[in-house]
N, C-alpha and C positions, 0 to 999 in steps of 0.2 A: 152694203158693206158695213163694217163696224162703225157706228156713229158716235158712241159715247165713250169717253175716257174711262177705262177700267182701273180698279184699284189693284188688281193682281198683277204682279210683275211678270208672271208667266203668260199672261193673255197675249201680249204683243211680242214677247221675246222667245217663244218656244222654238226649238230647232227641229221639232217633229221628226225624230229618228225613225219612227214607225212608217212615215211616209217616204223618207229618204230611201228606204229599201226598194221602192218602186221606180226611182229615177233612173232612166237609161244612162249608162256610163259614157256613152259616146255623143251626148248632146253638145252642141256648140253655143246655143242660145236658149235662154229660159226667161219667161215672164211670170212673175208671181203676183196674183191679184190679192190685195189685202196683206201686203208683205210685212206689216208691223215694223219692228226694229231691224229686220233684214237678216236675222240669225239663220233662218232656213236657207236663204239665198247664199249666205256665206258658206254654209255647209255644202251646198251644191257646187259652188265655185271651187272649194277645197278638193272636192271629190273628182270633178270633171274638167275644171278649168274653163267652164262655160262663161260666156258674157251674160251678165245678169241685169234684168230689168225688173222694177218693182212699181206697183201702184198701191198707195196707202192714203186713206181718207184723213187720218189724224196726223196733221203736220208735225205736232210736237213729238210724236212717237217716231216717225220716220226720220226726222232730222237728227235724231240722236246717233244714227248709224249711216247717214247718207253717203259717207265716203267708202262704205263697204259695198255699195251697189253701183254698178256701172252707169245705169240710167234710172233715176227715181222720178216718178210723176206723183204729184200730190193732188188729190181730189177724188170724186166719184168716178168709177170706171166709165160710166155713161158720158161723163164730161171730158175725159182725157183720151177716149178711144181714138180720136182723129190724130193724136200725137204719136200713136204706136204704128210702126211700119207694117205694111202688108207682107205676107208670105215670108216672114222673117224668123219665126220661132220654131224650134224643134219641140218645145214643151211649154205649155201654159198650165200653171197650177192654181188651184183654189183650195187652200187649206182652211176648211170650216168657214167658208165665206158665202157660198151660194145661198145658204139659209138666211143670210142677212139682207138679201136683195129682194126687192118687191116683185121683180119679174126675172128670175134667174134663167128661164128658158130663152127669153129675148136677149139677154147678155151673152149666153152661150152661142146663140145664132149670130149675133153681131160681131163676136170676137173670132169667129171661124176664119175669116180672111187673113187674120194675122198669123195663122199657122202655115208652115211649109206644107207641101203636098203630103208628106209622110209624118207630119207633126202630130203630137198627142196632147189631149187634155187630161190632166191628172187631178182629181178632186177627192178630198176627204170631206165626207158629209155625215153629220150626226144622225143616228138611227133612233127615230122616235119610238120604235118597238124594243129598245134596250130594256132588259128585264127589270131593272130598278126603276125605270120610268113607268113601266107597266104596273109595278107594285104600287107606286104612288097613285096611279089613276084608278086601278081596279080594287085594290085592297083598302087604301086610305081614302079613296074617292076624292082625290085632290089633283089639281093642276096648278101648282104654284111656280110662278116665274122666279128665276134666281139670277145672281150676278154673272154666272157663266154656266156652261154645261148644255145639255140638250134643251132645257127650258130657259135658256138665256133670254133675258127680257128684251134683247135687241133682235131676236129672231122673228122674221116675217113668215118664214115657211118651215114646214116640218115634213120629213121624208121617211119612208120605209125603203127597204132594199129594192122592192119592186118599183116604187114610184121614182126612185133615183134613176133607174135604168130607162124608164119611160120618158123622163125629162130629157135625157141626152138623145134618145131616139127622136123625140118630137123636135129637137133642135137640129136634126139632120146628121147626127153622129152615129158611128158604129161602136157599140160597147164591146171592147176587147176583153176586159177583165173586170171583175167586181169581187173584192175580198174584204172580209171583216177585219177590223183592227181594234186594239185595246179591249181584248176579250176579258170577261170577268173570270176571276180565279176561284170563285166559289165552287167547291166540289159538289155540293148538293144540286146546284143548278146544272152542272155538266152531267151529273147522273140522271137528272130529270130529262135532259135532252136525249140521252141514250135510250131511256125507257120509253120515250115518245117517238122513237125511231127518227130522230132528227127533225121532227116537224117544227120545233121551236128553236132551231139552230140559229136563226137570225137574231133572236133576242139576247144572245150571249155577247154581242158586239156593241160597243158604244158608238162606233162609226164604221162606215164602209168606204174603202177606196175604190173609185171608179176610174178606169182608164179607157179613154175613147179616142177614136180617130175619125177624121173627115174623109178618109180614103179607105174604101172597101177592100183595097188590094193588100193592106198591111196584114 
């Protein structure tokens, strides 16, 4: 999870409207790992009325909005997992968090009992094949870590669309949907994708949303 206090006010306070679009409207309980200031959870509560739970590593950040979250746990997800009830959540979210974990597959495996039988994992994950990242690597021959973004200096893991799916499958989930978000608006890049018959379609997206279930019947 996010370990270091960021300078950007958006880092912990983003409402993530592009992820909100995938939240089921009928959920009753939601757990957000790496909830930051809780603005995303507040949006979910406003939309669905769901009971909100959040886990945040940086206490100074979470405590700013602790009254907006029904149940707030401070610490690493590995350390607070025992405080989270089993078979309780309709949805567990990871908004650009899994890449901050040393062993995200293990966390996904260990958090599975916290889901109801028909519960979902919804994760936004940065795409290391995003075209601007590839440009830095291939054209500029560089791999410079930054304060935030795909090469955030607190990232332990890097994912492609294919490896995201494999991670969830290795953790025992069924991947229901995978969709790119935060697409580049550059016309030339979109045209290039068309001319290459969609072979580089995945490079147009900064992140992918992965929706997975532990229940094969969903």
